[in-house]
VOKOL-406635 format. One line per field, with one value per atom (N, C-alpha, C): residue in three letters; x, y, z. Coordinates in Angstrom, 2 decimals. Example, Ala and Ser with C-alpha at 12.3 -4.5 7.8 and 13.67 -1.06 7.14 Angstrom:
BEGIN
aa	[Ala	Ala	Ala	Ser	Ser	Ser]
X	[13.19	12.30	13.20	12.85	13.67	12.90]
Y	[-5.69	-4.50	-3.30	-2.25	-1.06	0.03]
Z	[7.80	7.80	7.80	7.08	7.14	7.87]
***
This chain:
BEGIN
aa	[Unk	Unk	Unk	Unk	Unk	Unk	Unk	Unk	Unk	Unk	Unk	Unk	Unk	Unk	Unk	Unk	Unk	Unk	Unk	Unk	Unk	Unk	Unk	Unk	Unk	Unk	Unk	Unk	Unk	Unk	Unk	Unk	Unk	Unk	Unk	Unk	Unk	Unk	Unk	Unk	Unk	Unk	Unk	Unk	Unk	Unk	Unk	Unk	Unk	Unk	Unk	Unk	Unk	Unk	Unk	Unk	Unk	Unk	Unk	Unk	Unk	Unk	Unk	Unk	Unk	Unk	Unk	Unk	Unk	Unk	Unk	Unk	Unk	Unk	Unk	Unk	Unk	Unk	Unk	Unk	Unk	Unk	Unk	Unk	Unk	Unk	Unk	Unk	Unk	Unk	Unk	Unk	Unk	Unk	Unk	Unk	Unk	Unk	Unk	Unk	Unk	Unk	Unk	Unk	Unk	Unk	Unk	Unk	Unk	Unk	Unk	Unk	Unk	Unk	Unk	Unk	Unk	Unk	Unk	Unk	Unk	Unk	Unk	Unk	Unk	Unk	Unk	Unk	Unk	Unk	Unk	Unk	Unk	Unk	Unk	Unk	Unk	Unk	Unk	Unk	Unk	Unk	Unk	Unk	Unk	Unk	Unk	Unk	Unk	Unk	Unk	Unk	Unk	Unk	Unk	Unk	Unk	Unk	Unk	Unk	Unk	Unk	Unk	Unk	Unk	Unk	Unk	Unk	Unk	Unk	Unk	Unk	Unk	Unk	Unk	Unk	Unk	Unk	Unk	Unk	Unk	Unk	Unk	Unk	Unk	Unk	Unk	Unk	Unk	Unk	Unk	Unk	Unk	Unk	Unk	Unk	Unk	Unk	Unk	Unk	Unk	Unk	Unk	Unk	Unk	Unk	Unk	Unk	Unk	Unk	Unk	Unk	Unk	Unk	Unk	Unk	Unk	Unk	Unk	Unk	Unk	Unk	Unk	Unk	Unk	Unk	Unk	Unk	Unk	Unk	Unk	Unk	Unk	Unk	Unk	Unk	Unk	Unk	Unk	Unk	Unk	Unk	Unk	Unk	Unk	Unk	Unk	Unk	Unk	Unk	Unk	Unk	Unk	Unk	Unk	Unk	Unk	Unk	Unk	Unk	Unk	Unk	Unk	Unk]
X	[0.83	0.00	0.87	0.33	1.06	0.73	1.35	1.11	-0.35	-1.03	-2.44	-3.40	-2.86	-3.71	-4.15	-3.69	-4.05	-3.11	-3.63	-2.79	-1.96	-0.76	0.09	-0.05	0.06	-0.07	1.08	0.78	1.82	2.91	4.13	5.26	4.97	5.17	4.98	3.55	2.59	1.19	0.99	1.52	1.35	1.98	3.18	3.85	3.05	2.48	1.67	0.43	-0.19	-1.38	-1.02	0.07	0.51	0.82	1.49	1.80	0.52	-0.44	-1.71	-2.46	-2.45	-3.09	-2.42	-1.09	-0.37	-0.76	-0.91	-1.30	-2.69	-3.57	-4.95	-5.10	-4.03	-4.09	-4.76	-4.83	-5.44	-4.47	-4.96	-4.14	-4.70	-3.85	-4.26	-3.71	-4.48	-4.01	-3.02	-1.78	-0.74	-0.54	-1.48	-1.36	-1.58	-0.88	-1.14	-2.58	-3.13	-4.51	-4.73	-5.78	-6.14	-5.43	-4.51	-3.80	-4.44	-4.99	-5.71	-4.78	-3.72	-2.83	-1.53	-0.92	0.40	1.25	2.58	3.46	3.12	3.10	2.77	1.34	0.42	-0.96	-1.02	-2.01	-2.24	-3.47	-3.30	-4.37	-4.62	-5.89	-6.28	-6.63	-6.10	-6.36	-7.78	-8.56	-9.96	-10.17	-9.33	-9.56	-8.25	-8.35	-7.16	-6.52	-5.33	-4.63	-4.31	-4.17	-3.81	-5.01	-6.23	-7.44	-7.42	-7.75	-7.82	-6.53	-5.42	-4.16	-4.05	-3.39	-3.17	-1.67	-1.33	0.08	0.28	1.53	1.87	2.31	1.70	1.98	3.39	4.11	5.46	5.41	4.59	4.46	3.14	2.62	1.34	1.33	0.67	0.37	-1.13	-1.61	-3.05	-3.59	-2.82	-3.33	-2.69	-1.63	-0.95	-0.53	-0.47	0.02	1.09	2.23	3.30	3.32	3.26	3.21	3.91	4.15	4.69	3.54	3.48	2.50	3.26	2.65	3.27	2.82	3.75	3.46	4.44	3.90	4.73	5.75	5.34	6.19	7.25	7.20	8.18	7.45	8.04	7.48	7.86	6.86	7.06	6.49	7.27	6.81	5.91	4.78	3.85	3.36	3.11	2.52	1.21	0.12	-1.22	-2.00	-3.10	-3.94	-4.51	-4.55	-5.03	-6.48	-7.28	-8.69	-8.89	-7.82	-7.91	-7.76	-7.85	-7.58	-8.70	-8.72	-9.53	-8.68	-9.06	-8.32	-8.46	-7.37	-7.41	-7.55]
Y	[-1.19	0.00	1.25	2.30	3.57	4.36	5.51	6.36	6.83	6.86	7.29	6.14	4.95	3.79	3.05	3.48	2.80	1.63	0.60	-0.54	-0.22	-0.69	-0.52	-1.76	-1.58	-2.75	-3.73	-4.99	-6.01	-5.78	-6.15	-6.00	-6.72	-6.03	-6.63	-6.60	-6.15	-6.15	-5.25	-4.05	-3.10	-3.67	-4.19	-4.77	-5.94	-6.77	-7.91	-7.42	-6.36	-5.82	-5.24	-4.52	-3.94	-5.05	-6.11	-7.23	-7.90	-8.08	-8.71	-7.85	-6.54	-5.64	-5.77	-5.86	-6.02	-7.33	-8.40	-9.70	-9.63	-8.85	-8.73	-7.69	-6.94	-5.90	-4.63	-4.42	-3.22	-2.05	-0.94	0.25	1.33	1.85	2.92	4.24	5.30	6.65	7.03	7.28	7.53	9.02	9.85	11.28	11.54	12.50	12.86	13.34	13.17	13.57	15.02	15.30	16.66	17.19	16.43	16.88	16.23	17.05	16.55	16.31	17.07	17.02	16.32	15.72	15.13	15.49	15.45	15.80	15.02	15.76	15.15	15.37	15.65	15.93	17.20	17.26	18.46	19.15	20.44	21.20	22.49	22.91	24.16	25.19	26.40	27.49	28.00	28.15	28.57	30.07	30.76	32.19	32.95	34.26	35.09	35.39	35.95	36.38	35.23	34.01	32.86	31.99	32.48	31.70	31.15	29.87	29.22	28.53	28.87	28.23	26.88	25.94	24.62	24.45	23.69	23.44	22.11	21.68	20.41	20.67	19.93	20.09	19.62	20.46	20.12	19.59	20.23	19.85	20.40	19.76	20.21	20.00	20.92	20.80	20.97	20.86	20.97	22.30	23.39	24.72	25.37	24.81	25.41	24.37	24.81	23.96	24.75	24.10	24.69	23.98	24.75	24.14	24.99	24.39	25.11	25.51	26.80	27.33	27.81	27.70	28.20	29.64	30.58	32.02	32.62	33.28	33.94	32.98	31.75	30.76	30.15	30.45	29.89	29.26	28.19	27.60	28.48	28.83	29.69	28.99	28.95	28.31	29.28	28.77	29.58	28.76	29.45	28.82	29.53	28.76	29.32	28.53	29.10	28.37	27.09	26.02	24.73	24.80	25.67	25.78	26.41	26.94	27.65	26.74	25.41	24.50	23.49	22.95	21.78	20.88	19.63	18.71	19.16	19.12	19.55	18.36]
Z	[0.00	0.00	0.00	-0.58	-0.60	0.66	0.79	1.95	2.02	0.88	0.86	1.11	1.27	1.55	0.31	-0.88	-2.12	-2.35	-2.93	-3.27	-4.50	-4.52	-5.70	-6.57	-7.90	-8.77	-8.52	-8.67	-8.51	-9.52	-9.14	-10.05	-11.35	-12.47	-13.78	-14.30	-13.50	-13.94	-15.15	-15.09	-16.20	-17.47	-17.34	-18.50	-19.08	-18.22	-18.68	-19.43	-18.93	-19.60	-20.97	-21.04	-22.31	-23.31	-22.85	-23.73	-24.24	-23.35	-23.74	-24.76	-24.57	-25.53	-26.90	-26.92	-28.18	-28.87	-28.09	-28.64	-29.27	-28.64	-29.13	-30.23	-30.49	-31.51	-31.04	-29.75	-29.20	-29.37	-29.93	-30.11	-29.21	-28.35	-27.46	-27.94	-27.73	-28.03	-26.95	-27.31	-26.34	-26.05	-26.45	-26.18	-24.70	-24.15	-22.75	-22.58	-21.40	-21.14	-21.50	-22.24	-22.60	-23.83	-24.41	-25.60	-26.81	-27.69	-28.85	-30.04	-30.14	-31.29	-30.95	-31.94	-31.76	-32.97	-32.82	-33.93	-35.19	-36.32	-37.60	-38.03	-37.09	-37.44	-38.30	-39.18	-39.97	-39.39	-39.04	-38.41	-39.18	-39.21	-39.86	-38.80	-38.96	-38.01	-38.25	-37.19	-37.29	-37.17	-36.40	-36.23	-36.08	-36.08	-35.95	-37.29	-37.24	-38.45	-39.40	-38.88	-39.70	-40.07	-39.87	-40.14	-41.56	-41.69	-42.99	-43.40	-42.77	-43.11	-42.41	-43.08	-42.48	-42.29	-41.27	-41.00	-40.32	-40.27	-39.64	-38.20	-37.26	-35.84	-35.51	-34.78	-34.31	-32.89	-32.05	-30.65	-30.13	-29.10	-28.54	-27.04	-26.38	-24.96	-24.84	-23.65	-23.43	-23.94	-23.78	-24.11	-25.33	-25.89	-27.03	-28.05	-29.30	-30.39	-31.13	-31.36	-32.15	-33.49	-34.59	-35.90	-36.94	-38.12	-39.26	-40.16	-40.48	-41.44	-42.67	-43.83	-45.05	-45.25	-45.05	-45.19	-46.19	-47.20	-48.20	-48.81	-49.02	-49.66	-48.76	-47.46	-46.52	-45.35	-44.82	-43.60	-42.43	-41.65	-40.49	-39.27	-38.20	-36.97	-36.20	-35.73	-34.95	-33.76	-32.66	-31.48	-31.21	-31.21	-31.07	-30.03	-29.51	-28.56	-29.19	-28.44	-28.96	-29.43	-28.86	-29.23	-30.61	-31.22	-32.50	-33.71	-33.55	-34.63	-34.85	-36.09	-36.42	-37.28	-37.40	-38.27	-39.70	-40.44	-41.85	-42.76]
***
């Protein structure tokens, strides 16, 4: 038991579950909780000065997305609020 009184998983339990999921072909979304985007996703900006532009996600957190946008013929890195995007 932990200091809070919760039981800890038996040694190897998590690894056994992950192995069993792999055997069954189960694919889990490995994004951190609350993060909708992951590197490589293509997202379209919904509002602001870059509205309508699409770019490839470089990194994402719960509240921000960093991506490359094509501006004036060049890729430009921008960091915008995560709520400002949709899947492209």
